C-alpha positions as CSV (number, residue, x, y, z in Angstrom):
1,G,68.8,122.2,117.6
2,R,71.2,122.2,114.8
3,A,73.9,119.6,114.8
4,R,77.4,120.9,115.2
5,F,80.7,119.4,114.2
6,E,82.9,118.9,117.2
7,P,86.4,117.9,116.3
8,R,87.9,115.2,118.4
9,P,91.1,115.9,120.2
10,P,94.2,114.2,118.7
11,A,94.7,110.6,120.0
12,A,97.3,110.3,122.7
13,C,100.6,108.9,121.6
14,P,100.9,105.4,122.8
15,C,104.5,106.0,124.0
16,P,105.8,109.6,124.8
17,A,109.3,108.4,123.9
18,L,108.2,108.0,120.3
19,L,107.7,111.8,120.1
20,A,111.5,112.2,120.5
21,M,112.3,110.8,117.1
22,A,112.8,112.0,113.6
23,E,109.9,111.5,111.1
24,V,109.6,110.5,107.4
25,H,106.3,111.0,105.7
26,V,105.7,109.4,102.3
27,I,102.7,110.6,100.4
28,G,101.9,109.7,96.8
29,E,100.4,107.1,94.5
30,I,101.1,103.9,92.6
31,V,100.4,105.5,89.2
32,G,100.2,102.4,87.1
33,A,102.2,99.9,85.1
34,S,103.4,99.1,81.6
35,G,105.2,96.4,79.6
36,F,103.6,93.4,81.3
37,G,102.0,91.9,78.1
38,S,98.6,91.8,79.7
39,S,95.8,94.4,79.7
40,K,94.2,93.3,83.0
41,L,96.6,94.0,85.9
42,F,96.5,94.6,89.6
43,C,99.2,95.2,92.2
44,K,99.8,94.0,95.8
45,W,102.2,96.3,97.6
46,G,103.9,96.6,100.9
47,A,106.3,98.7,102.9
48,A,109.2,97.4,105.0
49,A,111.5,99.2,107.4
50,G,114.3,98.2,109.8
51,A,114.1,97.8,113.6
52,Q,114.8,101.6,114.2
53,W,111.6,102.5,112.4
54,V,108.1,102.7,113.9
55,L,105.0,103.1,111.7
56,L,103.1,106.1,113.2
57,E,100.2,106.2,110.6
58,G,99.1,104.7,107.4
59,D,99.0,101.3,105.9
60,E,102.0,99.1,105.3
61,A,100.3,96.9,102.7
62,G,97.5,97.0,100.2
63,Q,96.2,96.2,96.9
64,T,95.0,98.1,93.8
65,H,91.9,97.5,91.7
66,V,92.1,95.6,88.4
67,D,92.6,97.9,85.5
68,C,91.5,96.8,82.1
69,A,93.6,98.9,79.8
70,D,93.3,99.2,76.0
71,D,95.8,97.0,74.2
72,G,99.2,98.7,74.3
73,A,98.1,101.4,76.8
74,P,99.6,101.6,80.2
75,C,97.5,100.3,83.1
76,V,96.3,103.1,85.4
77,W,95.8,102.5,89.2
78,A,96.2,105.9,90.8
79,H,96.3,104.0,94.1
80,P,97.0,106.3,97.1
81,L,100.0,105.8,99.4
82,D,100.3,107.6,102.8
83,I,102.9,106.2,105.2
84,H,104.2,108.1,108.3
85,Y,107.3,106.7,110.1
86,L,109.3,107.6,113.2
87,C,112.9,106.7,113.2
88,K,116.0,106.7,115.4
89,G,118.5,106.3,112.7
90,L,119.0,105.6,109.0
91,T,119.7,101.8,109.3
92,G,116.8,99.9,107.7
93,W,115.6,102.8,105.5
94,P,112.0,102.1,104.2
95,K,111.4,100.2,101.0
96,L,108.3,99.7,98.9
97,F,107.8,96.3,97.3
98,F,105.4,95.1,94.7
99,Q,103.8,92.1,93.2
100,V,102.0,92.7,89.9
101,W,99.4,90.2,88.9
102,S,97.5,89.7,85.7
103,Q,94.0,88.3,85.1
104,D,92.8,86.3,82.3
105,A,89.3,86.3,80.7
106,H,88.1,83.8,83.3
107,G,89.2,86.0,86.2
108,R,92.2,83.6,87.1
109,S,95.1,85.6,88.5
110,D,98.8,84.9,87.7
111,L,102.0,86.5,88.9
112,A,103.3,89.0,86.4
113,G,106.3,90.5,88.3
114,Y,108.1,91.3,91.5
115,G,109.9,94.6,92.3
116,F,111.0,97.0,95.0
117,V,112.5,100.4,95.5
118,H,113.9,102.3,98.5
119,V,112.0,105.4,99.5
120,P,114.0,108.4,98.1
121,T,116.5,109.8,100.6
122,A,115.8,113.4,99.4
123,A,112.8,115.4,100.4
124,G,110.5,116.6,97.6
125,C,108.5,115.1,94.7
126,H,109.8,112.1,92.9
127,K,108.6,110.1,89.8
128,I,110.0,106.6,90.1
129,E,110.0,103.7,87.5
130,V,110.3,100.4,89.4
131,A,111.7,97.6,87.2
132,T,110.1,94.2,87.9
133,W,111.2,90.6,87.3
134,L,110.0,87.1,87.4
135,P,111.8,84.0,88.7
136,E,112.9,81.7,85.9
137,G,112.2,78.5,87.7
138,T,113.4,75.1,86.8
139,L,112.8,73.6,83.3
140,A,109.9,71.6,84.6
141,E,108.3,74.8,86.2
142,R,108.7,76.7,83.0
143,L,107.1,73.8,81.0
144,S,104.2,73.7,83.4
145,A,103.8,77.5,83.3
146,A,103.6,77.3,79.4
147,L,101.1,74.4,79.3
148,V,99.0,75.0,82.4
149,G,99.7,78.5,83.5
150,G,101.0,79.7,86.9
151,A,104.5,81.4,86.8
152,P,107.1,80.2,89.2
153,R,106.9,82.1,92.5
154,L,109.2,82.8,95.4
155,L,108.7,80.7,98.5
156,Q,110.0,83.5,100.7
157,E,108.6,86.8,99.5
158,E,111.0,88.8,101.7
159,L,113.6,87.9,98.9
160,V,112.0,90.6,96.8
161,Y,113.5,93.4,99.1
162,A,115.9,91.7,101.4
163,A,119.5,91.7,100.5
164,G,120.0,88.0,101.5
165,D,120.1,85.4,98.8
166,R,118.4,87.3,96.0
167,Y,121.7,87.2,94.0
168,R,121.2,83.5,93.6
169,L,117.9,83.8,91.7
170,Q,117.8,83.3,88.0
171,T,115.2,85.9,86.7
172,R,113.9,87.5,83.6
173,A,112.7,91.1,83.2
174,A,108.9,91.9,83.4
175,G,107.2,95.3,83.2
176,T,107.5,98.6,85.0
177,V,105.5,100.0,87.9
178,T,105.3,103.9,88.0
179,L,105.2,105.7,91.4
180,S,104.7,109.4,92.2
181,L,106.0,110.1,95.7
182,S,106.4,113.1,97.9
183,V,108.8,112.6,100.8
184,L,108.9,114.9,103.9
185,F,111.4,114.9,106.6
186,K,110.9,116.3,110.1
187,D,113.4,116.9,113.0
188,F,116.3,115.1,111.4
189,K,118.8,117.8,112.5
190,Q,117.2,118.1,116.0
191,H,118.0,114.4,116.5
192,N,121.4,114.4,115.0
193,I,120.4,112.2,112.1
194,S,122.5,113.0,108.9
195,F,122.8,111.6,105.4
196,S,126.5,112.5,105.1
């Protein structure tokens, strides 16, 4: 006989109480980057949300490929994002955070910038430019970076997106990461969740 495609039934929800929550679906891509002073770049990314948020589907972290752009041309990653959250309230609204890395001719990777952005709070399509930065480091760290390589890095990477002690950091501007995101909301009114 002929093989037939039999669709599988949807997976059972691990917790029926989760179905009684509002939903936010973020679909899009990390388009690329510019202004980093290197033509070979890749990006490590992640998503973070508060305790009232549950990841329903999608990946909360990933990495792009290395793009070898022509000198002066923007780097192109076209890396897909598809994150689906359930939420009880607006506290801890999701954020996307980024580490951009450069590669030299020998394949050695070095940090080129940190950045983060909140997921837009308006439904629809959004083009977002994420400014990135690098820690300045001490004089000894800057001298070591200039002579040996290896830019200063954060000991606690949560400082990239957490409000805590980021204001104490001395930083310098790096390049820009470009995102194209579509944000969809479901059942916010039904669960009395309002932005006003």
